[in-house]
C-alpha positions as CSV (number, residue, x, y, z in Angstrom):
1,M,-1.9,26.5,1.5
2,K,-0.5,26.1,-1.9
3,T,1.3,23.3,-0.6
4,T,-0.5,19.9,0.2
5,T,-1.0,20.0,3.9
6,I,-2.1,17.3,6.2
7,F,-4.4,18.1,8.9
8,M,-4.4,15.8,11.7
9,D,-5.8,14.6,15.0
10,L,-5.4,12.0,17.5
11,E,-8.4,11.1,20.1
12,T,-7.0,9.3,23.3
13,G,-7.9,7.5,26.3
14,G,-6.5,10.4,28.4
15,V,-3.9,13.0,28.6
16,E,-1.1,10.9,30.1
17,D,1.7,9.2,28.1
18,H,0.4,5.9,29.2
19,H,-3.2,6.5,28.3
20,P,-4.3,4.6,24.9
21,D,-4.4,6.3,21.7
22,I,-8.1,5.4,20.6
23,Q,-8.6,7.1,16.8
24,L,-6.8,8.6,14.3
25,A,-7.8,10.8,11.2
26,A,-6.3,13.3,8.8
27,V,-7.4,15.2,5.9
28,A,-5.2,16.1,2.7
29,V,-5.7,20.1,2.0
30,R,-4.4,22.1,-1.0
31,E,-5.3,26.0,-1.5
32,W,-8.4,25.2,1.1
33,E,-9.9,22.2,-0.8
34,I,-10.2,19.0,0.7
35,L,-8.4,16.2,-1.2
36,D,-8.6,13.1,0.8
37,T,-9.8,11.7,4.3
38,F,-8.2,9.4,6.6
39,E,-10.3,7.8,9.9
40,R,-9.4,4.8,11.7
41,K,-10.5,4.0,15.3
42,I,-7.7,2.0,17.2
43,A,-8.1,-1.2,19.2
44,F,-7.0,-0.7,22.7
45,D,-7.1,-2.2,26.2
46,E,-10.1,-0.3,28.0
47,R,-8.6,-0.8,31.6
48,A,-5.7,1.6,30.3
49,A,-8.0,4.5,29.7
50,D,-9.5,7.1,31.8
51,P,-13.1,6.6,32.0
52,E,-14.0,10.3,31.7
53,A,-11.6,10.7,28.6
54,L,-13.7,7.9,26.8
55,R,-17.0,9.7,27.6
56,I,-15.4,13.3,26.3
57,N,-14.6,11.8,23.3
58,S,-17.8,9.5,22.7
59,Y,-16.4,6.1,23.1
60,D,-18.9,3.8,22.0
61,R,-17.7,-0.1,23.0
62,D,-19.9,-1.5,20.3
63,V,-18.4,0.9,17.4
64,W,-15.0,0.1,18.3
65,Y,-15.5,-3.7,18.8
66,D,-16.9,-3.8,14.9
67,K,-14.7,-1.2,13.5
68,A,-11.5,-0.7,15.5
69,L,-8.2,-2.1,14.0
70,P,-4.9,-3.0,15.6
71,E,-2.7,-0.1,16.2
72,E,0.3,-1.8,14.1
73,Q,-2.6,-1.7,11.3
74,V,-3.4,1.6,11.6
75,V,0.5,3.3,11.6
76,L,0.8,1.2,8.5
77,E,-2.1,2.3,6.6
78,F,-1.4,6.2,7.9
79,A,2.0,5.9,6.5
80,G,0.6,4.9,3.1
81,F,-1.9,7.6,3.2
82,L,0.9,10.2,3.9
83,E,3.3,8.6,1.0
84,Q,0.9,10.2,-1.4
85,Y,1.6,13.8,0.1
86,R,5.4,13.8,0.8
87,V,6.1,17.1,-0.7
88,L,8.6,18.8,2.3
89,R,12.2,18.1,1.0
90,K,14.6,17.5,4.0
91,V,17.9,16.6,4.7
92,S,19.1,14.0,7.1
93,R,22.6,14.4,9.1
94,R,24.3,12.5,6.7
95,G,23.4,14.7,3.8
96,N,20.5,12.5,2.3
97,V,17.7,14.3,0.5
98,F,14.1,12.5,1.2
99,H,10.4,13.9,1.2
100,V,7.8,13.9,4.3
101,A,4.6,15.1,4.1
102,R,3.6,18.5,5.8
103,L,1.2,18.1,9.1
104,A,-0.8,20.4,10.7
105,G,-3.1,20.5,13.6
106,H,-4.5,22.3,16.9
107,N,-2.4,21.9,19.6
108,V,-0.5,19.3,17.4
109,A,3.1,20.4,18.3
110,R,2.9,19.8,22.0
111,F,0.3,16.7,22.1
112,D,-0.8,14.9,18.9
113,A,3.1,14.8,17.0
114,P,5.0,13.7,20.0
115,R,2.2,10.9,20.4
116,L,2.1,10.1,16.8
117,L,6.1,9.7,16.6
118,R,5.7,7.5,19.7
119,M,3.1,5.4,18.0
120,F,5.2,4.8,14.8
121,K,8.2,4.0,17.0
122,R,6.6,1.4,19.1
123,N,5.2,-0.3,16.0
124,R,8.5,-2.1,14.9
125,G,10.1,1.5,14.3
126,T,7.8,2.4,11.3
127,F,9.1,5.3,9.4
128,L,6.9,8.2,10.2
129,P,6.6,10.2,6.6
130,G,5.4,13.4,8.0
131,D,7.3,16.1,9.7
132,A,5.9,15.6,13.2
133,F,9.2,17.8,14.6
134,M,7.8,21.1,12.7
135,P,4.0,20.7,11.9
136,L,1.8,23.7,11.8
137,D,-0.2,24.7,14.7
138,T,-3.5,26.4,14.9
139,M,-3.2,27.0,18.5
140,Q,0.1,29.3,17.7
141,L,-1.5,31.3,15.2
142,A,-4.1,31.8,17.0
143,L,-1.9,33.4,19.5
144,W,-0.5,35.7,17.1
145,Y,-3.5,36.4,15.7
146,F,-5.3,37.8,19.0
147,A,-1.6,39.2,20.4
148,D,-3.0,42.7,20.1
149,T,-6.6,42.5,19.9
150,D,-9.1,43.6,22.5
151,E,-11.5,41.1,21.9
152,K,-9.8,37.7,22.8
153,P,-11.8,34.3,23.3
154,E,-11.7,32.4,26.8
155,N,-9.0,30.4,26.1
156,F,-7.4,28.6,23.0
157,K,-8.9,25.3,22.9
158,L,-10.3,24.4,19.6
159,G,-13.7,24.4,20.5
160,T,-13.7,27.8,22.2
161,L,-11.9,29.3,18.9
162,C,-14.4,27.5,16.7
163,D,-17.4,29.0,18.5
164,F,-15.4,32.3,18.5
165,F,-15.4,32.1,14.6
166,A,-19.1,30.7,14.5
167,I,-17.8,27.6,13.1
168,D,-19.9,24.6,13.9
169,T,-18.5,22.0,16.1
170,E,-21.4,19.3,15.8
171,G,-19.5,16.0,16.5
172,A,-16.8,17.2,18.4
173,H,-14.2,15.1,19.7
174,D,-14.4,12.9,17.2
175,A,-11.1,12.8,15.4
176,L,-12.4,13.5,11.8
177,A,-14.8,16.3,13.0
178,D,-12.2,18.0,15.0
179,V,-9.9,17.8,12.3
180,L,-12.4,19.5,9.7
181,N,-13.0,22.1,12.3
182,T,-9.4,22.9,12.6
183,V,-9.0,23.4,9.0
184,E,-11.8,25.8,9.0
185,L,-10.5,27.5,11.8
186,A,-7.0,27.6,10.0
187,Q,-8.7,29.3,7.2
188,H,-10.5,31.9,9.2
189,L,-7.1,32.7,10.9
190,A,-4.7,32.9,7.9
191,D,-7.2,35.1,6.2
192,G,-7.8,37.3,9.0
193,F,-3.5,37.2,9.7
194,L,-1.8,36.7,6.6
195,P,-3.0,40.1,5.0
196,D,-1.7,41.9,7.9
197,L,1.5,40.5,7.7
198,K,1.7,41.3,4.2
199,T,0.6,45.2,4.7
200,A,3.2,45.4,7.5
201,A,5.8,44.5,5.5
């Protein structure tokens, strides 16, 4: 990971699109060293959430009452966090060059990145300075890693993969804890998988 990469995670009050986002966390990583962290709890209408999802995600009404911020403020603060790490060069349809942060996560391409885009869009169409369209996804990396192995995990959930590699998952389903676990998982997968690719080449 020579290029600074932002590993991120959204915790939600359910998996459907109408369920609220309740926590956003991210860490900036370069050469597997953590440079910076971001974590915000998001104010939301508890009635719009699935109670079981809130239980799984260790939602505490008192903690959220004390620490949660309006979603619009979280969007602006996260955009500011990403601004520091806009390392990927992009070219718009009109030929204009711009830069965004490289995003990564677990199941981020299918779940977290689309939700993050919607979050930014509904808050005054704020520009997301991160590549949510082509994020690096540890779930996809794990699928490749285990494609030709005899020993496979039961499934490709973050917790299952962390257990497989003996990664401590204390605090799981807290967004920041999950991000830190994802970074460690990514390093395990990359260290074991990428050298094989070089040998094969």
